[in-house]
C-alpha positions, 0 to 999 in steps of 0.5 A: 524397355517395358514388357509390352515393348519386349513382347512386341519385339519378340513377336516380330521375331516369331513372325519373321521366323514363321512361327505358327498360331501366335497367341499373346496373352496379357496376364496382369489381371490374373497373376504376378508371374509375368505380364505377358505370355507369347505362345506359338507353334513350330512345325518341326524340331528344327524350327523350334530351335531356330525360333529359340535362337533367333529370339535369344540373339535378336533380344541380345542385340536389340535390348543391350545384351538382354538374355533370358533369365531361364530357358527350359526344354528342348525342341525334342521335348516339344516345349521350350520356355524362355523367361524374360521376367515380365514376358514368358515365351512358350514355343511348342510343337503342335502335339505338345500345344494340344496336350498342355492347352495353355490358352485354356489354363489361362482363359481368364487372361486378356487376349492381346493378339492372335496371329494365325 
């Protein structure tokens, strides 16, 4: 499965679990760390945990046992990063998303989709 297909699968899970302000960035032209970022906001610690769990479980089922290479952060910290190699998922609380402003840091990346 290529990175764009994986990005679309993960985005579907995030939408299903009612992630907010979803932003998909294509990074291919600006860095080699990943092909895509998925950035979204969760309305509570409980929702952040549900997003993380759903992404992990659904990708494992849909992609022949695929699990993230690494997961950093906790719902309580307000930022969870899930590294799927070519796709990196950033799950934020609203406060931490405003603080880190990843979309500003990666302003040269191509916006693939924004779902409000």
